[in-house]
All heavy atoms as a GROMACS GRO file, in nm:
protein
  563
    1MET      N    1   7.355  -7.118  14.548
    1MET     CA    2   7.212  -7.129  14.528
    1MET      C    3   7.186  -7.222  14.410
    1MET      O    4   7.246  -7.207  14.305
    1MET     CB    5   7.152  -6.991  14.499
    1MET     CG    6   7.004  -6.999  14.467
    1MET     SD    7   6.930  -6.844  14.418
    1MET     CE    8   6.963  -6.743  14.558
    2LEU      N    9   7.100  -7.316  14.429
    2LEU     CA   10   7.055  -7.404  14.322
    2LEU      C   11   6.931  -7.344  14.261
    2LEU      O   12   6.836  -7.311  14.332
    2LEU     CB   13   7.024  -7.544  14.378
    2LEU     CG   14   6.957  -7.642  14.283
    2LEU    CD1   15   7.050  -7.675  14.167
    2LEU    CD2   16   6.917  -7.768  14.358
    3VAL      N   17   6.929  -7.325  14.130
    3VAL     CA   18   6.814  -7.268  14.061
    3VAL      C   19   6.758  -7.373  13.966
    3VAL      O   20   6.830  -7.426  13.882
    3VAL     CB   21   6.855  -7.142  13.980
    3VAL    CG1   22   6.736  -7.085  13.905
    3VAL    CG2   23   6.914  -7.037  14.074
    4LEU      N   24   6.629  -7.405  13.982
    4LEU     CA   25   6.563  -7.505  13.899
    4LEU      C   26   6.443  -7.443  13.830
    4LEU      O   27   6.376  -7.356  13.887
    4LEU     CB   28   6.514  -7.622  13.984
    4LEU     CG   29   6.618  -7.702  14.059
    4LEU    CD1   30   6.549  -7.802  14.152
    4LEU    CD2   31   6.708  -7.774  13.962
    5SER      N   32   6.414  -7.490  13.710
    5SER     CA   33   6.290  -7.452  13.642
    5SER      C   34   6.188  -7.562  13.666
    5SER      O   35   6.219  -7.680  13.651
    5SER     CB   36   6.314  -7.439  13.491
    5SER     OG   37   6.402  -7.334  13.464
    6ARG      N   38   6.069  -7.525  13.707
    6ARG     CA   39   5.961  -7.620  13.730
    6ARG      C   40   5.833  -7.562  13.671
    6ARG      O   41   5.816  -7.442  13.664
    6ARG     CB   42   5.938  -7.644  13.880
    6ARG     CG   43   6.056  -7.699  13.956
    6ARG     CD   44   6.078  -7.849  13.943
    6ARG     NE   45   6.124  -7.885  13.811
    6ARG     CZ   46   6.114  -8.007  13.757
    6ARG    NH1   47   6.056  -8.103  13.823
    6ARG    NH2   48   6.160  -8.032  13.638
    7LYS      N   49   5.742  -7.649  13.633
    7LYS     CA   50   5.611  -7.609  13.583
    7LYS      C   51   5.507  -7.641  13.690
    7LYS      O   52   5.536  -7.710  13.788
    7LYS     CB   53   5.578  -7.683  13.454
    7LYS     CG   54   5.670  -7.647  13.340
    7LYS     CD   55   5.635  -7.725  13.216
    7LYS     CE   56   5.732  -7.691  13.104
    7LYS     NZ   57   5.707  -7.770  12.985
    8LYS      N   58   5.385  -7.593  13.668
    8LYS     CA   59   5.277  -7.619  13.762
    8LYS      C   60   5.265  -7.770  13.787
    8LYS      O   61   5.275  -7.851  13.695
    8LYS     CB   62   5.146  -7.564  13.706
    8LYS     CG   63   5.030  -7.577  13.801
    8LYS     CD   64   4.906  -7.514  13.744
    8LYS     CE   65   4.789  -7.534  13.840
    8LYS     NZ   66   4.667  -7.478  13.787
    9ASN      N   67   5.244  -7.806  13.911
    9ASN     CA   68   5.230  -7.943  13.959
    9ASN      C   69   5.360  -8.023  13.957
    9ASN      O   70   5.358  -8.142  13.987
    9ASN     CB   71   5.120  -8.019  13.884
    9ASN     CG   72   4.985  -7.957  13.906
    9ASN    OD1   73   4.953  -7.916  14.016
    9ASN    ND2   74   4.906  -7.947  13.801
   10GLU      N   75   5.473  -7.961  13.926
   10GLU     CA   76   5.602  -8.030  13.936
   10GLU      C   77   5.662  -8.000  14.073
   10GLU      O   78   5.630  -7.900  14.135
   10GLU     CB   79   5.695  -7.986  13.824
   10GLU     CG   80   5.650  -8.032  13.686
   10GLU     CD   81   5.745  -7.994  13.576
   10GLU    OE1   82   5.822  -7.897  13.591
   10GLU    OE2   83   5.743  -8.062  13.474
   11SER      N   84   5.750  -8.088  14.117
   11SER     CA   85   5.805  -8.078  14.253
   11SER      C   86   5.955  -8.091  14.253
   11SER      O   87   6.016  -8.135  14.156
   11SER     CB   88   5.747  -8.191  14.341
   11SER     OG   89   5.608  -8.183  14.348
   12ILE      N   90   6.013  -8.055  14.368
   12ILE     CA   91   6.152  -8.086  14.398
   12ILE      C   92   6.153  -8.154  14.535
   12ILE      O   93   6.062  -8.133  14.617
   12ILE     CB   94   6.244  -7.963  14.397
   12ILE    CG1   95   6.204  -7.862  14.504
   12ILE    CG2   96   6.246  -7.897  14.261
   12ILE    CD1   97   6.306  -7.752  14.522
   13VAL      N   98   6.252  -8.238  14.558
   13VAL     CA   99   6.264  -8.309  14.685
   13VAL      C  100   6.396  -8.271  14.749
   13VAL      O  101   6.500  -8.270  14.683
   13VAL     CB  102   6.259  -8.463  14.663
   13VAL    CG1  103   6.276  -8.536  14.794
   13VAL    CG2  104   6.129  -8.502  14.594
   14ILE      N  105   6.392  -8.238  14.877
   14ILE     CA  106   6.511  -8.200  14.952
   14ILE      C  107   6.531  -8.301  15.065
   14ILE      O  108   6.439  -8.323  15.145
   14ILE     CB  109   6.497  -8.057  15.009
   14ILE    CG1  110   6.476  -7.957  14.896
   14ILE    CG2  111   6.618  -8.021  15.095
   14ILE    CD1  112   6.440  -7.818  14.942
   15ASN      N  113   6.649  -8.361  15.068
   15ASN     CA  114   6.687  -8.450  15.177
   15ASN      C  115   6.589  -8.565  15.199
   15ASN      O  116   6.567  -8.608  15.312
   15ASN     CB  117   6.707  -8.370  15.306
   15ASN     CG  118   6.790  -8.445  15.407
   15ASN    OD1  119   6.880  -8.519  15.370
   15ASN    ND2  120   6.760  -8.425  15.534
   16ASN      N  121   6.527  -8.613  15.096
   16ASN     CA  122   6.435  -8.728  15.100
   16ASN      C  123   6.307  -8.707  15.180
   16ASN      O  124   6.220  -8.794  15.179
   16ASN     CB  125   6.504  -8.854  15.155
   16ASN     CG  126   6.617  -8.899  15.068
   16ASN    OD1  127   6.609  -8.893  14.945
   16ASN    ND2  128   6.725  -8.942  15.129
   17ASP      N  129   6.292  -8.595  15.251
   17ASP     CA  130   6.172  -8.580  15.333
   17ASP      C  131   6.105  -8.443  15.324
   17ASP      O  132   6.009  -8.417  15.396
   17ASP     CB  133   6.202  -8.614  15.479
   17ASP     CG  134   6.312  -8.528  15.538
   17ASP    OD1  135   6.371  -8.446  15.466
   17ASP    OD2  136   6.340  -8.544  15.659
   18ILE      N  137   6.152  -8.358  15.235
   18ILE     CA  138   6.089  -8.229  15.212
   18ILE      C  139   6.053  -8.222  15.064
   18ILE      O  140   6.138  -8.240  14.978
   18ILE     CB  141   6.182  -8.113  15.251
   18ILE    CG1  142   6.219  -8.122  15.399
   18ILE    CG2  143   6.117  -7.978  15.218
   18ILE    CD1  144   6.326  -8.026  15.442
   19VAL      N  145   5.925  -8.197  15.036
   19VAL     CA  146   5.878  -8.188  14.898
   19VAL      C  147   5.817  -8.050  14.877
   19VAL      O  148   5.729  -8.008  14.953
   19VAL     CB  149   5.773  -8.297  14.867
   19VAL    CG1  150   5.723  -8.284  14.723
   19VAL    CG2  151   5.829  -8.435  14.892
   20ILE      N  152   5.866  -7.981  14.775
   20ILE     CA  153   5.814  -7.849  14.739
   20ILE      C  154   5.750  -7.862  14.602
   20ILE      O  155   5.814  -7.903  14.506
   20ILE     CB  156   5.924  -7.743  14.739
   20ILE    CG1  157   5.988  -7.736  14.878
   20ILE    CG2  158   5.868  -7.608  14.696
   20ILE    CD1  159   6.109  -7.647  14.887
   21THR      N  160   5.620  -7.828  14.592
   21THR     CA  161   5.544  -7.842  14.469
   21THR      C  162   5.496  -7.706  14.423
   21THR      O  163   5.450  -7.624  14.504
   21THR     CB  164   5.422  -7.934  14.493
   21THR    OG1  165   5.469  -8.060  14.541
   21THR    CG2  166   5.343  -7.956  14.365
   22ILE      N  167   5.505  -7.681  14.292
   22ILE     CA  168   5.449  -7.559  14.234
   22ILE      C  169   5.298  -7.581  14.225
   22ILE      O  170   5.251  -7.666  14.151
   22ILE     CB  171   5.508  -7.531  14.093
   22ILE    CG1  172   5.660  -7.527  14.097
   22ILE    CG2  173   5.448  -7.402  14.037
   22ILE    CD1  174   5.720  -7.427  14.192
   23VAL      N  175   5.222  -7.505  14.302
   23VAL     CA  176   5.077  -7.520  14.308
   23VAL      C  177   5.009  -7.433  14.203
   23VAL      O  178   4.914  -7.477  14.137
   23VAL     CB  179   5.025  -7.486  14.450
   23VAL    CG1  180   4.874  -7.489  14.456
   23VAL    CG2  181   5.086  -7.580  14.552
   24GLU      N  182   5.058  -7.311  14.186
   24GLU     CA  183   4.994  -7.218  14.094
   24GLU      C  184   5.094  -7.113  14.048
   24GLU      O  185   5.182  -7.072  14.125
   24GLU     CB  186   4.876  -7.149  14.166
   24GLU     CG  187   4.799  -7.052  14.080
   24GLU     CD  188   4.685  -6.988  14.156
   24GLU    OE1  189   4.686  -6.986  14.282
   24GLU    OE2  190   4.594  -6.938  14.091
   25ILE      N  191   5.081  -7.072  13.924
   25ILE     CA  192   5.162  -6.963  13.869
   25ILE      C  193   5.062  -6.861  13.814
   25ILE      O  194   4.984  -6.892  13.725
   25ILE     CB  195   5.256  -7.011  13.757
   25ILE    CG1  196   5.347  -7.123  13.809
   25ILE    CG2  197   5.336  -6.894  13.701
   25ILE    CD1  198   5.423  -7.196  13.700
   26ARG      N  199   5.065  -6.740  13.870
   26ARG     CA  200   4.973  -6.636  13.826
   26ARG      C  201   5.051  -6.506  13.813
   26ARG      O  202   5.092  -6.448  13.913
   26ARG     CB  203   4.859  -6.619  13.926
   26ARG     CG  204   4.752  -6.524  13.878
   26ARG     CD  205   4.643  -6.499  13.979
   26ARG     NE  206   4.588  -6.623  14.033
   26ARG     CZ  207   4.510  -6.628  14.140
   26ARG    NH1  208   4.481  -6.519  14.207
   26ARG    NH2  209   4.464  -6.744  14.183
   27GLY      N  210   5.074  -6.463  13.688
   27GLY     CA  211   5.151  -6.341  13.665
   27GLY      C  212   5.292  -6.358  13.719
   27GLY      O  213   5.362  -6.452  13.684
   28ASP      N  214   5.332  -6.268  13.807
   28ASP     CA  215   5.467  -6.272  13.864
   28ASP      C  216   5.470  -6.341  14.001
   28ASP      O  217   5.568  -6.332  14.073
   28ASP     CB  218   5.527  -6.132  13.873
   28ASP     CG  219   5.451  -6.042  13.968
   28ASP    OD1  220   5.338  -6.076  14.008
   28ASP    OD2  221   5.505  -5.935  14.004
   29LYS      N  222   5.362  -6.412  14.037
   29LYS     CA  223   5.358  -6.482  14.166
   29LYS      C  224   5.350  -6.632  14.144
   29LYS      O  225   5.283  -6.681  14.055
   29LYS     CB  226   5.237  -6.436  14.248
   29LYS     CG  227   5.251  -6.295  14.298
   29LYS     CD  228   5.145  -6.265  14.400
   29LYS     CE  229   5.167  -6.125  14.451
   29LYS     NZ  230   5.078  -6.094  14.562
   30VAL      N  231   5.419  -6.703  14.232
   30VAL     CA  232   5.420  -6.849  14.230
   30VAL      C  233   5.373  -6.896  14.368
   30VAL      O  234   5.423  -6.850  14.470
   30VAL     CB  235   5.562  -6.903  14.201
   30VAL    CG1  236   5.563  -7.055  14.209
   30VAL    CG2  237   5.612  -6.855  14.067
   31ARG      N  238   5.276  -6.987  14.371
   31ARG     CA  239   5.231  -7.046  14.497
   31ARG      C  240   5.299  -7.180  14.513
   31ARG      O  241   5.296  -7.263  14.422
   31ARG     CB  242   5.080  -7.062  14.500
   31ARG     CG  243   5.009  -6.927  14.502
   31ARG     CD  244   4.861  -6.942  14.517
   31ARG     NE  245   4.834  -6.993  14.652
   31ARG     CZ  246   4.722  -7.056  14.685
   31ARG    NH1  247   4.627  -7.076  14.597
   31ARG    NH2  248   4.706  -7.100  14.808
   32LEU      N  249   5.358  -7.202  14.630
   32LEU     CA  250   5.430  -7.325  14.660
   32LEU      C  251   5.357  -7.403  14.767
   32LEU      O  252   5.308  -7.345  14.864
   32LEU     CB  253   5.571  -7.293  14.711
   32LEU     CG  254   5.661  -7.209  14.620
   32LEU    CD1  255   5.790  -7.173  14.693
   32LEU    CD2  256   5.689  -7.283  14.492
   33GLY      N  257   5.356  -7.533  14.751
   33GLY     CA  258   5.310  -7.623  14.857
   33GLY      C  259   5.432  -7.692  14.914
   33GLY      O  260   5.516  -7.742  14.839
   34ILE      N  261   5.443  -7.696  15.046
   34ILE     CA  262   5.562  -7.753  15.111
   34ILE      C  263   5.518  -7.861  15.208
   34ILE      O  264   5.435  -7.837  15.296
   34ILE     CB  265   5.642  -7.644  15.185
   34ILE    CG1  266   5.684  -7.536  15.087
   34ILE    CG2  267   5.762  -7.705  15.257
   34ILE    CD1  268   5.741  -7.412  15.151
   35VAL      N  269   5.573  -7.980  15.190
   35VAL     CA  270   5.551  -8.091  15.283
   35VAL      C  271   5.685  -8.118  15.350
   35VAL      O  272   5.784  -8.148  15.283
   35VAL     CB  273   5.501  -8.217  15.209
   35VAL    CG1  274   5.486  -8.333  15.307
   35VAL    CG2  275   5.370  -8.189  15.137
   36ALA      N  276   5.687  -8.103  15.483
   36ALA     CA  277   5.811  -8.122  15.559
   36ALA      C  278   5.776  -8.185  15.694
   36ALA      O  279   5.663  -8.170  15.742
   36ALA     CB  280   5.881  -7.988  15.580
   37PRO      N  281   5.872  -8.253  15.754
   37PRO     CA  282   5.848  -8.307  15.888
   37PRO      C  283   5.811  -8.195  15.986
   37PRO      O  284   5.855  -8.080  15.970
   37PRO     CB  285   5.982  -8.370  15.926
   37PRO     CG  286   6.052  -8.394  15.796
   37PRO     CD  287   6.006  -8.286  15.705
   38LYS      N  288   5.732  -8.229  16.086
   38LYS     CA  289   5.686  -8.128  16.184
   38LYS      C  290   5.801  -8.060  16.257
   38LYS      O  291   5.788  -7.948  16.303
   38LYS     CB  292   5.590  -8.191  16.284
   38LYS     CG  293   5.458  -8.227  16.220
   38LYS     CD  294   5.361  -8.280  16.323
   38LYS     CE  295   5.233  -8.322  16.254
   38LYS     NZ  296   5.120  -8.243  16.293
   39ASP      N  297   5.916  -8.128  16.269
   39ASP     CA  298   6.028  -8.069  16.341
   39ASP      C  299   6.114  -7.977  16.253
   39ASP      O  300   6.213  -7.922  16.301
   39ASP     CB  301   6.114  -8.178  16.403
   39ASP     CG  302   6.178  -8.270  16.301
   39ASP    OD1  303   6.115  -8.293  16.195
   39ASP    OD2  304   6.289  -8.319  16.325
   40VAL      N  305   6.076  -7.957  16.126
   40VAL     CA  306   6.149  -7.868  16.036
   40VAL      C  307   6.071  -7.738  16.023
   40VAL      O  308   5.961  -7.736  15.966
   40VAL     CB  309   6.168  -7.933  15.896
   40VAL    CG1  310   6.233  -7.834  15.800
   40VAL    CG2  311   6.248  -8.060  15.908
   41PRO      N  312   6.123  -7.627  16.076
   41PRO     CA  313   6.051  -7.500  16.063
   41PRO      C  314   6.056  -7.449  15.920
   41PRO      O  315   6.159  -7.458  15.853
   41PRO     CB  316   6.127  -7.405  16.158
   41PRO     CG  317   6.260  -7.467  16.178
   41PRO     CD  318   6.247  -7.614  16.153
   42VAL      N  319   5.943  -7.399  15.872
   42VAL     CA  320   5.934  -7.341  15.737
   42VAL      C  321   5.872  -7.203  15.753
   42VAL      O  322   5.760  -7.190  15.803
   42VAL     CB  323   5.847  -7.429  15.644
   42VAL    CG1  324   5.834  -7.365  15.507
   42VAL    CG2  325   5.904  -7.570  15.633
   43HIS      N  326   5.947  -7.099  15.713
   43HIS     CA  327   5.900  -6.961  15.725
   43HIS      C  328   5.929  -6.885  15.597
   43HIS      O  329   6.026  -6.915  15.527
   43HIS     CB  330   5.974  -6.887  15.839
   43HIS     CG  331   5.956  -6.947  15.973
   43HIS    ND1  332   5.838  -6.945  16.042
   43HIS    CD2  333   6.044  -7.013  16.053
   43HIS    CE1  334   5.853  -7.005  16.158
   43HIS    NE2  335   5.978  -7.048  16.167
   44ARG      N  336   5.848  -6.784  15.569
   44ARG     CA  337   5.884  -6.687  15.466
   44ARG      C  338   6.007  -6.610  15.517
   44ARG      O  339   6.028  -6.600  15.638
   44ARG     CB  340   5.770  -6.587  15.442
   44ARG     CG  341   5.646  -6.652  15.385
   44ARG     CD  342   5.539  -6.550  15.346
   44ARG     NE  343   5.528  -6.437  15.437
   44ARG     CZ  344   5.444  -6.430  15.540
   44ARG    NH1  345   5.362  -6.530  15.566
   44ARG    NH2  346   5.440  -6.323  15.616
   45GLN      N  347   6.087  -6.560  15.426
   45GLN     CA  348   6.212  -6.494  15.466
   45GLN      C  349   6.188  -6.380  15.564
   45GLN      O  350   6.260  -6.367  15.664
   45GLN     CB  351   6.287  -6.442  15.344
   45GLN     CG  352   6.417  -6.373  15.381
   45GLN     CD  353   6.496  -6.329  15.259
   45GLN    OE1  354   6.481  -6.384  15.151
   45GLN    NE2  355   6.578  -6.229  15.276
   46GLU      N  356   6.088  -6.296  15.539
   46GLU     CA  357   6.065  -6.182  15.628
   46GLU      C  358   6.024  -6.226  15.768
   46GLU      O  359   6.057  -6.161  15.867
   46GLU     CB  360   5.963  -6.084  15.568
   46GLU     CG  361   5.826  -6.141  15.544
   46GLU     CD  362   5.807  -6.208  15.408
   46GLU    OE1  363   5.906  -6.244  15.342
   46GLU    OE2  364   5.690  -6.228  15.372
   47VAL      N  365   5.955  -6.339  15.779
   47VAL     CA  366   5.918  -6.392  15.909
   47VAL      C  367   6.042  -6.448  15.979
   47VAL      O  368   6.065  -6.424  16.098
   47VAL     CB  369   5.809  -6.500  15.896
   47VAL    CG1  370   5.783  -6.569  16.029
   47VAL    CG2  371   5.681  -6.440  15.840
   48TYR      N  372   6.125  -6.519  15.905
   48TYR     CA  373   6.250  -6.571  15.961
   48TYR      C  374   6.335  -6.458  16.017
   48TYR      O  375   6.387  -6.466  16.128
   48TYR     CB  376   6.328  -6.649  15.854
   48TYR     CG  377   6.457  -6.707  15.906
   48TYR    CD1  378   6.461  -6.836  15.956
   48TYR    CD2  379   6.575  -6.632  15.908
   48TYR    CE1  380   6.579  -6.890  16.006
   48TYR    CE2  381   6.692  -6.685  15.958
   48TYR     CZ  382   6.694  -6.813  16.006
   48TYR     OH  383   6.810  -6.864  16.056
   49GLU      N  384   6.349  -6.351  15.938
   49GLU     CA  385   6.429  -6.236  15.982
   49GLU      C  386   6.369  -6.171  16.106
   49GLU      O  387   6.442  -6.129  16.197
   49GLU     CB  388   6.442  -6.133  15.870
   49GLU     CG  389   6.529  -6.181  15.756
   49GLU     CD  390   6.529  -6.085  15.638
   49GLU    OE1  391   6.482  -5.970  15.650
   49GLU    OE2  392   6.578  -6.126  15.532
   50ALA      N  393   6.237  -6.162  16.114
   50ALA     CA  394   6.172  -6.104  16.232
   50ALA      C  395   6.197  -6.190  16.355
   50ALA      O  396   6.218  -6.138  16.465
   50ALA     CB  397   6.022  -6.090  16.207
   51ILE      N  398   6.198  -6.321  16.338
   51ILE     CA  399   6.221  -6.412  16.450
   51ILE      C  400   6.368  -6.409  16.495
   51ILE      O  401   6.398  -6.400  16.613
   51ILE     CB  402   6.181  -6.556  16.412
   51ILE    CG1  403   6.031  -6.565  16.391
   51ILE    CG2  404   6.227  -6.656  16.519
   51ILE    CD1  405   5.985  -6.696  16.328
   52HIS      N  406   6.459  -6.416  16.397
   52HIS     CA  407   6.601  -6.433  16.427
   52HIS      C  408   6.684  -6.306  16.414
   52HIS      O  409   6.798  -6.303  16.459
   52HIS     CB  410   6.662  -6.541  16.336
   52HIS     CG  411   6.597  -6.674  16.354
   52HIS    ND1  412   6.624  -6.757  16.459
   52HIS    CD2  413   6.505  -6.738  16.278
   52HIS    CE1  414   6.550  -6.867  16.448
   52HIS    NE2  415   6.477  -6.859  16.340
   53GLY      N  416   6.632  -6.203  16.352
   53GLY     CA  417   6.704  -6.077  16.339
   53GLY      C  418   6.812  -6.075  16.232
   53GLY      O  419   6.891  -5.982  16.226
   54HIS      N  420   6.819  -6.179  16.147
   54HIS     CA  421   6.920  -6.183  16.041
   54HIS      C  422   6.879  -6.285  15.936
   54HIS      O  423   6.788  -6.367  15.958
   54HIS     CB  424   7.058  -6.220  16.098
   54HIS     CG  425   7.060  -6.353  16.166
   54HIS    ND1  426   7.074  -6.472  16.099
   54HIS    CD2  427   7.047  -6.386  16.297
   54HIS    CE1  428   7.072  -6.572  16.186
   54HIS    NE2  429   7.055  -6.522  16.308
   55LEU      N  430   6.948  -6.283  15.824
   55LEU     CA  431   6.924  -6.382  15.718
   55LEU      C  432   6.983  -6.517  15.758
   55LEU      O  433   7.080  -6.522  15.833
   55LEU     CB  434   6.992  -6.337  15.587
   55LEU     CG  435   6.930  -6.219  15.516
   55LEU    CD1  436   7.019  -6.174  15.401
   55LEU    CD2  437   6.793  -6.255  15.463
   56PRO      N  438   6.926  -6.628  15.707
   56PRO     CA  439   6.989  -6.757  15.733
   56PRO      C  440   7.126  -6.763  15.668
   56PRO      O  441   7.151  -6.696  15.567
   56PRO     CB  442   6.894  -6.859  15.670
   56PRO     CG  443   6.797  -6.782  15.589
   56PRO     CD  444   6.806  -6.639  15.627
   57GLU      N  445   7.217  -6.840  15.725
   57GLU     CA  446   7.351  -6.852  15.668
   57GLU      C  447   7.343  -6.922  15.534
   57GLU      O  448   7.277  -7.024  15.520
   57GLU     CB  449   7.442  -6.930  15.763
   57GLU     CG  450   7.470  -6.854  15.891
   57GLU     CD  451   7.567  -6.929  15.980
   57GLU    OE1  452   7.647  -7.008  15.929
   57GLU    OE2  453   7.561  -6.907  16.102
   58ALA      N  454   7.414  -6.867  15.435
   58ALA     CA  455   7.414  -6.925  15.301
   58ALA      C  456   7.528  -7.024  15.286
   58ALA      O  457   7.630  -7.015  15.353
   58ALA     CB  458   7.426  -6.815  15.196
   59SER      N  459   7.510  -7.118  15.196
   59SER     CA  460   7.615  -7.214  15.164
   59SER      C  461   7.728  -7.142  15.091
   59SER      O  462   7.703  -7.052  15.012
   59SER     CB  463   7.557  -7.323  15.075
   59SER     OG  464   7.659  -7.405  15.027
   60PRO      N  465   7.854  -7.179  15.114
   60PRO     CA  466   7.965  -7.110  15.048
   60PRO      C  467   7.978  -7.140  14.898
   60PRO      O  468   8.051  -7.075  14.829
   60PRO     CB  469   8.088  -7.161  15.124
   60PRO     CG  470   8.046  -7.290  15.182
   60PRO     CD  471   7.898  -7.279  15.208
   61THR      N  472   7.905  -7.242  14.849
   61THR     CA  473   7.915  -7.275  14.708
   61THR      C  474   7.783  -7.245  14.638
   61THR      O  475   7.678  -7.238  14.701
   61THR     CB  476   7.948  -7.424  14.688
   61THR    OG1  477   7.844  -7.502  14.747
   61THR    CG2  478   8.081  -7.459  14.750
   62ALA      N  479   7.789  -7.229  14.507
   62ALA     CA  480   7.669  -7.201  14.428
   62ALA      C  481   7.665  -7.296  14.309
   62ALA      O  482   7.767  -7.328  14.250
   62ALA     CB  483   7.669  -7.057  14.379
   63LEU      N  484   7.545  -7.341  14.276
   63LEU     CA  485   7.524  -7.428  14.162
   63LEU      C  486   7.397  -7.382  14.093
   63LEU      O  487   7.294  -7.362  14.157
   63LEU     CB  488   7.506  -7.573  14.208
   63LEU     CG  489   7.468  -7.675  14.103
   63LEU    CD1  490   7.581  -7.690  14.001
   63LEU    CD2  491   7.437  -7.809  14.166
   64VAL      N  492   7.403  -7.361  13.962
   64VAL     CA  493   7.287  -7.319  13.886
   64VAL      C  494   7.254  -7.427  13.785
   64VAL      O  495   7.339  -7.467  13.706
   64VAL     CB  496   7.312  -7.184  13.813
   64VAL    CG1  497   7.193  -7.146  13.729
   64VAL    CG2  498   7.346  -7.076  13.913
   65VAL      N  499   7.131  -7.478  13.791
   65VAL     CA  500   7.086  -7.582  13.699
   65VAL      C  501   6.952  -7.539  13.643
   65VAL      O  502   6.863  -7.499  13.717
   65VAL     CB  503   7.070  -7.717  13.773
   65VAL    CG1  504   7.015  -7.823  13.678
   65VAL    CG2  505   7.201  -7.761  13.833
   66ASN      N  506   6.936  -7.548  13.512
   66ASN     CA  507   6.809  -7.517  13.449
   66ASN      C  508   6.764  -7.643  13.377
   66ASN      O  509   6.821  -7.681  13.277
   66ASN     CB  510   6.825  -7.400  13.352
   66ASN     CG  511   6.692  -7.348  13.304
   66ASN    OD1  512   6.587  -7.402  13.338
   66ASN    ND2  513   6.696  -7.242  13.226
   67GLN      N  514   6.664  -7.711  13.431
   67GLN     CA  515   6.619  -7.838  13.375
   67GLN      C  516   6.492  -7.820  13.295
   67GLN      O  517   6.406  -7.740  13.332
   67GLN     CB  518   6.592  -7.939  13.485
   67GLN     CG  519   6.716  -7.981  13.559
   67GLN     CD  520   6.686  -8.085  13.664
   67GLN    OE1  521   6.576  -8.092  13.715
   67GLN    NE2  522   6.783  -8.166  13.698
   68ASP      N  523   6.479  -7.897  13.187
   68ASP     CA  524   6.353  -7.899  13.114
   68ASP      C  525   6.264  -8.005  13.178
   68ASP      O  526   6.298  -8.066  13.278
   68ASP     CB  527   6.375  -7.925  12.965
   68ASP     CG  528   6.437  -8.062  12.935
   68ASP    OD1  529   6.436  -8.149  13.024
   68ASP    OD2  530   6.483  -8.081  12.822
   69ALA      N  531   6.143  -8.025  13.123
   69ALA     CA  532   6.045  -8.115  13.183
   69ALA      C  533   6.095  -8.260  13.191
   69ALA      O  534   6.051  -8.336  13.275
   69ALA     CB  535   5.915  -8.111  13.104
   70SER      N  536   6.190  -8.299  13.106
   70SER     CA  537   6.242  -8.436  13.109
   70SER      C  538   6.344  -8.458  13.219
   70SER      O  539   6.387  -8.569  13.243
   70SER     CB  540   6.307  -8.470  12.974
   70SER     OG  541   6.425  -8.395  12.956
   71GLY      N  542   6.385  -8.348  13.286
   71GLY     CA  543   6.484  -8.360  13.392
   71GLY      C  544   6.626  -8.347  13.344
   71GLY      O  545   6.720  -8.361  13.419
   72ARG      N  546   6.645  -8.319  13.214
   72ARG     CA  547   6.780  -8.300  13.160
   72ARG      C  548   6.820  -8.155  13.172
   72ARG      O  549   6.741  -8.065  13.147
   72ARG     CB  550   6.782  -8.341  13.012
   72ARG     CG  551   6.759  -8.489  12.990
   72ARG     CD  552   6.777  -8.522  12.843
   72ARG     NE  553   6.688  -8.442  12.761
   72ARG     CZ  554   6.575  -8.488  12.705
   72ARG    NH1  555   6.538  -8.612  12.724
   72ARG    NH2  556   6.500  -8.410  12.631
   73PRO      N  557   6.947  -8.129  13.209
   73PRO     CA  558   6.996  -7.990  13.215
   73PRO      C  559   7.005  -7.928  13.077
   73PRO      O  560   7.005  -7.992  12.977
   73PRO     CB  561   7.136  -8.002  13.276
   73PRO     CG  562   7.153  -8.144  13.315
   73PRO     CD  563   7.043  -8.225  13.259
   0.00000   0.00000   0.00000
């Protein structure tokens, strides 16, 4: 699992065509905006599990990165 620190209105990019932006932070909730190609399904975990009956397969490796606003670890 890759873990990143982001502030409101900051984004991450996945595979050059998926952008996830922090829209709002309120208490213990974070609102995310996701821009992805129409052929890429995006679901909340509980919806994914209801559709498929299991968790998505996880990557065998883990990487933890905590970046500040300048992008430095």
